[in-house]
C-alpha positions in Angstrom: -40.5 118.9 -82.2 -40.8 116.6 -79.2 -43.7 114.6 -78.0 -44.5 113.4 -74.5 -44.1 109.7 -73.6 -45.2 108.2 -70.3 -42.7 105.7 -68.9 -43.0 104.2 -65.4 -45.2 107.0 -64.3 -42.9 109.7 -65.6 -43.2 111.9 -68.7 -40.2 112.2 -70.9 -40.1 114.0 -74.2 -39.0 112.1 -77.3 -38.5 113.0 -80.9 -41.3 112.7 -83.5 -39.2 110.0 -85.2 -39.0 107.9 -82.1 -42.7 108.4 -81.5 -43.4 107.2 -85.0 -41.2 104.1 -84.5 -42.8 103.2 -81.2 -46.3 103.5 -82.7 -45.2 101.3 -85.6 -43.9 98.7 -83.3 -47.1 98.7 -81.2 -49.1 98.3 -84.4 -47.0 95.2 -85.3 -47.7 93.6 -81.9 -44.5 94.5 -80.0 -46.3 95.2 -76.8 -44.5 93.1 -74.1 -40.9 93.1 -75.4 -38.4 95.2 -73.5 -36.5 97.7 -75.6 -33.2 99.5 -75.2 -33.6 102.8 -77.0 -30.4 104.8 -77.1 -32.3 108.1 -77.4 -34.1 107.3 -74.1 -31.4 105.4 -72.3 -28.5 107.8 -73.0 -28.6 111.3 -71.7 -28.1 113.1 -75.0 -27.0 116.3 -73.2 -24.1 114.6 -71.4 -21.1 114.0 -73.7 -19.3 111.9 -71.1 -22.2 109.6 -70.6 -22.8 109.4 -74.4 -19.2 108.4 -74.9 -19.3 105.7 -72.3 -22.7 104.4 -73.5 -21.5 104.2 -77.1 -18.6 102.0 -75.9 -21.2 99.7 -74.3 -23.3 99.3 -77.5 -21.4 96.4 -78.9 -22.0 94.4 -75.7 -25.7 95.5 -75.7 -26.2 94.4 -79.3 -24.3 91.1 -78.8 -26.6 90.2 -76.0 -29.8 91.2 -77.8 -32.1 88.5 -79.0 -32.7 90.7 -82.1 -32.0 94.2 -83.1 -34.5 96.6 -84.9 -33.3 99.7 -86.7 -35.7 102.5 -87.4 -34.8 104.9 -90.2 -38.0 106.7 -90.7 -41.6 106.2 -91.8 -41.7 104.7 -95.3 -41.9 107.5 -97.9 -43.8 107.0 -101.1 -42.2 104.4 -103.4 -39.3 103.7 -101.1 -40.2 100.0 -101.3 -39.0 100.2 -104.9 -35.5 101.1 -103.8 -35.4 98.4 -101.2 -36.5 95.8 -103.7 -33.8 97.0 -106.1 -31.2 96.6 -103.4 -32.3 93.0 -102.8 -31.7 92.2 -106.4 -28.1 93.4 -106.2 
């Protein structure tokens, strides 16, 4: 299922997971920081473009001030697993 997102006056359709991530970032105060989002910046229907962009990712990540990774909304009790990993 996709959801509409307005960017620079244009509507694009994003996954529910990306919508969840963006809403979480907004709720945490990330309102003026530019983001590079591969699902938006890379044409997912063009294998040639995806291949070229994937090759550029190391350069993109190296130049980033910080990198955020979104896996999914936190399911019930997942914090227990994360805490257990920290102990290891």
